[in-house]
N, C-alpha and C positions, 0 to 999 in steps of 0.2 A: 271267144269266148273270153270271158273274163274271170277270172278263177282267185281265190283268195288264200293265200299263202299262210300254211299252216303258223299256229303261236309257237313262238320262239321257247325252246324248254329252259322251264326255271331250274336254276341249280340252288338246291337245300345244300345249306353247309351245319353240319354237326358239329357245335360250339364247344362240343366238352371234348374233342380231340385236336383244336387249333392249335394250341401248345404243343410240342415236340421235346420232350422233356433231355430224349439221348443226344439228339440234335444240338441242341440248345448247349449242353454238358459239353461238348466238343470246341463250340464257336466262342463262348464264354468263360473265364476263369470261376472256377466254383465259389471264391469268396465274393466275384462279384455277382453272378448269379443268384447267390444267396441273399444280396442287400437288397437284389433288383424283385426279389418273388413276390415280396407282398404288392407291390405294383401292377405286376404281369397276373396274379391273381383278383384284384380288382379290376382290371382292366376286363379280364376272360368273364367275371361274373356279372358285370355290368353290359357285356355284347351278348350274354343271358338273356340278361332282364329288358332291353332294349332291343334284342332281336336283332342286332349291329353286326358287322364285318369290318373288318382291317382288309384293307388293300393295300399293300406293300409293294412298290418298286425296287426293283434290283438294288439302287442304291442305299437303299435303307441299312444302317449298321445293325450288324447281328443280336444287337440287344432288343428289336423289335421286330427284323427278319424272323428270325428263330424261335419267337416264345409268343406272340401275340398277333402276327399277321394268318389273316385264313386264305386269301390269295397273295401270291407273290409272282411276279411277272414283271415284262417292259410295258412300255405304253400301249403297245395293240394289246399282249396279254389281259393287262387292267382293263382297256375299254370292252373288250369280249366280254368279261366276266361279272363285270357290272350290268352290262343287257341282260344276263342270267340270272342271277343270284335272286331269291325269293327273299332276302331279308328287307326287313324296313327303314334300316340305316347302314349308311356305307362309310364309313370313317376311312380317306384317302393318306394313308401315311406315303405323302410324294409332293408335289408342288403343284401350284393351284391352278394351270392350264389341267394338270391331268382330273384334279378335281372336278374343275367346268364339264369337261369330257365325260366324266361319270352322272352328272347332271342332267348333260344335254339327252346322254342316250336313256334314263332313268328318270324324267319328272317326275314319276311320283312318289319318290323317294327324297328320304331326307338325307342330304350329302355333306358330312362335314371333314372341315380341314383344322388339324390342329394349330396353325399358325399363318392365319392369313396371308401374311409377309411371304412366305415362301414361293419365290416368284421364277423367272428361268430369263438369264439373258436374251434368249433366243426369240422367247415371246413378248418379250420388251423393245424388240426391236424392228418392230412394224405396228401399222394399225390398220381399222377397216379402211380409213379416208387411203391410205398408202396403196391399198389395193384396188380401188377404184380407181384413182390415177394411173397404175398398169395397164389395167383393161383401156382405158382411153388410151395410152399410147402404143398397145398390140391390140387391136378391135378384133374379137373373136378367137382367140388365141385361149384355150384352157387353160385355170391356175389353179395350181395343185400345192395346196400348203402342207407343212409335215407338223405334226400332232401338236408340235411346243409353240402352240399358236395359242390367242384368246379367243374365247367365243366368238367374238364381234372378229375377227380375222373370219373364223371357220364359216362365219355366214355369209363370207363376201365369194367365196371361191368356188370351185366345182367340187371338189373332192377333197379329200384329207389324205394321209400318206404316216407312215411310221419308215423308222431305219429299215423295218422287215422285209414292207411290202412298196417301198419308194418307187422301184423298179418296176414291178408289176403293176402299180398305179399308173405310173406314165405311160407304161408300154399296151395300158385298155384303152388309152384315148386316141381316138380317130384324128388326129393332126399331127403336124409333123413337126409343130414348134410349141412346146410348154412353158407357162412361167411355175418356175421355182421356187417358191420360199418359206421360210426366210432364211435356211441354211444354205449357205454358199458354198461350203465343203460337202457336204451330203449331195447336194447340186451338183457339184462337179465330179463327185464320184460317180452317182447315176449318168452322169453325159459322160463317163466312159463306158458305159454298158448298153448304151441306146444309141440308134441312127437318129432319134431326135434331136431336132435343136433344145437345149434346155438354157433357157432368157433366167438370170438367178438373181436372185433378192440379194444382200450382203452382211445378213448378218451372221452370228456365230455363237455354238460355245462355250462359256470362258473356262469349260473344265473341259474339256477339246482341243482348245485352239491353243492351250502353253505347251503340247509336245511338240518337239522337233522330231526331224530324222535324224539329226546328228545324236540327239540322246538314244535313240535308240540301235546307232549302230556301235555305243558306247556300251549298253546293253549287252551288244553281242560279240564285242570282245572282253568284256568279263566276265560274260556265264558261254564258255562255247558249245555250242546246239541248242541252243534256248530256242525255243519257238514263240514268236511273237505276232500275238493278233492285235486287231484293232479296230476300232468301231467307225465308222464313214463319217462321220461329225467332226475327226481329224482332220489336217490339212493335208494335199495330195502327199511332200515330201513322208508325212508320215506313212500313208499309206503304202508308197514305195517301197518302204522297208520291210513291211509288214508277210507274214506269210499266209495270212488271212485276214480279209476284210469283212467284215459283219455286223448284223446288228445286236443289242443285249443278248437276245436268245440264241441266236447263231453263234456269241461267241461260247455261251456257255455251254450250249449242247457241241460244239467244237472239241472242246476242252472235255467235256465228258465221253465223247468217242473216240477222239485221237491218243488220250492220255502221254501225253509228252513229258519225259523226265522233267525239263525245265520248263514254265512258260511265265511268258511277259502279256498280261493283259491291258492293252491300253485304252484306259476307258476310265472313268470313279472308283476310287481304289476300295471302297466298301463291299461292290461288287466282287471281289479278289478274294475279301473278306467270308464275304457268303459262300462263293462255289469252292472256295479251299475245302471246306468242312466235308463237302461230299465226295472229294476228291483228293484223301489223303494222300494218294502215293506220289502226286502231281506237288513238285517245289514249285511255288508261284513269288514271281520277283514283284515287288510292289512299288510301281512308279507313282505314290501317294498324292495325288490329284483329287481336290475333295471338293465335290459342290456345300458350297457355301449356303445354297438355298437348304437342298435337301437335308442339312445339318440343322435346319431348325427344328424337323420330327424331333421330338423326344416320345420315351414311355410316358413321360410324367404330364406332356403337355396332349397324348393321348387320351391317359385318363381323365384329364380335365376336361378336354372335349366331349366323351360320353358324360361326364358326371354332370355337365353345365347344358351339353347339347349345343357348343359352340365350336367355333365358327362355322354358322351353316353357309353355304355357296348357293346362290340364287342366281339366275341367268333372266333376264327379261324373254319372255314366251315368245314374244318375234323375233327375236334373236335366234333364241334355242331351237326354233323349228327351221331357221335356214341353215342354222349350224349341223342341225343335226341330218339334212339331206347330203351335207358333205360326208358327215360320218358314216351313214348309213351304207353309202356309194364306199367308202374305205374298208368298210366289213365285209361288204358283197364281195369286193374283189379279193379279199383275203380267205373266201369261204364261209365266213359267220355269218348265220342271220342275222337281218336288221330286229332290232327289239321292238317288238310290238309295242304299239301304245297301248297307255292304261286302258282305255274306253273300251280297247279290245278284247283285253284281257278278262 
């Protein structure tokens, strides 16, 4: 018997409470916040006018993350929430592949990115043609792509993953061998957690790749008792020095749950700034590696994006349909219902 899945619950955002003044006041110096307030107010007014929301990645600076962001999270959370919202317009405060993913899951919505040049070294490391060549070289081997990829690449693979669910996605596949792309270090970390053979592409995140094991040993020497937590996009010698390895969301939850006296979060440093506000009892030691692509997104560009409704992110419908299958499969593994097509709502 064929059953029809229930529609995905739509999440309604109360735009009147998107800004959190008390949190913002803790995260941003008073004089700076006062100077930014007219821009913040203008953004929030335009959101209400256009039924728009701002989805902000954890790597956004505090002036965005704690004032105008309606939904905050890692790549998986943003993909899930984009599929649930009933807003007409999504402003993606992140990088281009995240905006493409939002458009793939919500083809009926207008998705804007404040700076279309906000790219990603991982996404630019592989093309759809590369994936097709891998399939020729390894016939019948399923292909998993990290969400940090273009729509073109997502359209060529079997399933997507994020750092939160990479292992679960790999384990969900009925194969002893899996092609994992494009992040060589995330792939290497997954390989240590599974009995499956992982065939890796050799891309890397330009932020996480800069960390070294020697750097972390220096932190331990300089700050006795410090806890080190690292993102699996880091090289193996870094992960070997870490007390905990986990996704962006996993790292945040670890700090909130364990409340170490001192911690270094081995990832993009704006995340430490944002988390520090929520755990004032934890001393954050910041190894400040900034993502130049994330830092292209500013409050002023978000305001311009909402005023001019630019730059709209478009994905070829044929590519989007194929890419959506890969994203939907990822969301299913993560326990999130796949978004319901507009025609069925």
